C-alpha positions, -999 to +999 in steps of 0.1 A: +000+000+000+013+034-010+019+062+015-012+079+028-016+116+026-011+118+064+021+098+062+035+121+035+025+151+055+044+139+086+075+132+065+073+166+048+069+184+082+099+165+096+120+175+066+109+212+067+119+214+104+152+195+098+162+218+069+153+250+089+176+238+117+203+229+093+202+264+076+201+282+110+231+264+124+252+268+093+243+305+092+253+310+128+285+291+125+293+305+090+297+270+076+291+259+040+274+227+027+305+207+028+303+200+066+280+172+076+249+179+096+262+159+126+295+179+126+275+212+125+254+200+154+285+190+173+302+223+168+272+244+178+267+223+209+303+228+219+298+265+218+264+264+235+266+237+262+230+243+274+218+230+240+234+195+243+201+178+250+186+190+218+218+181+200+216+145+211+181+142+196+192+158+164+220+133+160+194+105+161+171+124+138+199+128+112+199+091+107+161+091+101+164+120+077+189+101+056+166+071+054+136+094+044+155+112+017+178+086+003+159+053+006+131+048-020+108+019-030+088+021-062+053+021-046+063+045-018+073+081-018+089+076+016+100+042+028+102+054+064+076+077+080+085+095+113+061+091+142+040+121+152+059+124+184+092+127+164+077+154+142+065+173+173+099+170+189+120+182+160+095+211+154+099+221+191+137+220+187+135+242+157+113+267+175+135+268+206+165+273+184+153+299+160+127+317+182+137+309+218+119+321+249+140+348+265+146+357+301+127+390+297+096+369+293+100+350+325+119+374+348+100+394+373+093+428+361+091+446+395+127+448+406+132+463+441+166+475+452+180+487+485+207+513+493+239+500+509+235+526+536+200+515+546+196+496+578+187+459+583+154+471+598+146+490+565+155+459+545+133+436+565+104+460+562+108+459+524+111+421+524+079+418+544+060+443+523+071+430+489+075+393+497+109+390+481+140+370+489+167+387+469+175+424+468+201+441+446+221+466+465+233+499+451+256+525+466+275+555+453+257+550+420+271+515+415+259+479+420+273+466+453+260+431+454+229+409+461+215+405+496+195+373+501+173+357+527+202+332+533+226+361+539+202+377+564+196+345+582+234+338+584+240+373+598+212+369+624+226+335+635+261+347+639+253+379+657+226+365+680+252+339+692+279+366+697+258+394+711+226+378+724+191+378+711+184+416+716+199+431+684+195+467+673+186+461+636+186+498+629+223+500+637+232+474+611+237+485+575+230+466+544+267+470+535+276+449+566+253+421+553+271+422+520+304+417+538+290+385+553+278+373+518+315+377+510+328+364+477+299+341+471+289+342+435+252+345+440+242+366+410+250+374+374+240+402+350+224+389+318+210+404+286+172+405+282+174+384+250+193+355+267+174+322+260+158+307+291+176+274+284+209+292+288+197+309+319+186+276+334+220+262+325+237+290+345+217+281+376+223+243+372+261+249+370+264+273+400+244+261+430+252+294+448+236+314+420+203+328+434+194+354+408+200+367+373+198+405+370+184+414+337+195+446+318+194+455+281+228+441+273+238+423+305+259+453+318+260+463+355+258+500+347+225+496+328+191+499+345+175+467+359+145+456+339+139+423+355+151+396+379+151+358+374+154+336+404+162+299+410+124+294+415+117+310+381+142+286+365+128+256+382+093+265+371+103+264+335+105+226+337+075+218+360 
């Protein structure tokens, strides 16, 4: 029995997605047609490590594409027809690659900051009012660091042991909290058009990373336009 129209349509949809991915990768890497599809995928994945999962799928799909395109039987237009799930997956890979969701679409829009000279009491009032766990700190017109709920809890633990439970929170500056945070790499600045897959990769590879601070081009001196937290990243894959 010859291929049904539905079978032919699935094969065509698979090839359209495959070819779009092939063109995009070669364009981004400035490669001509002499490089094999698998080598193109490998090279792109080496430059974009967060993309390796999709790369693995594409290596397998390359074998299927070769069968579809090169193998023929006289009564059939295609001797092998991809399953609907395969077509859906390669189409999703194409969409994530060519038109990825970006951090600006998932990052919180309301970014609250605190002055380094503010007191711990002021900071706690803001945390209570806004229900937030990470606060970028600015002082002298520059970014100073990120104060987190973990940092506040650590400060309270250390100082309640040393000085007793009655602490004057108005006498403690946010700058002092930052000193306790120390050199912990708990935040990064990223551009608003960073793909969310790349952002999730940053969190996965730095357990201390608690927030990505979003600016136009990922520069500290630019105004904050969003903040993406570990919780936001985890929610992408729920």
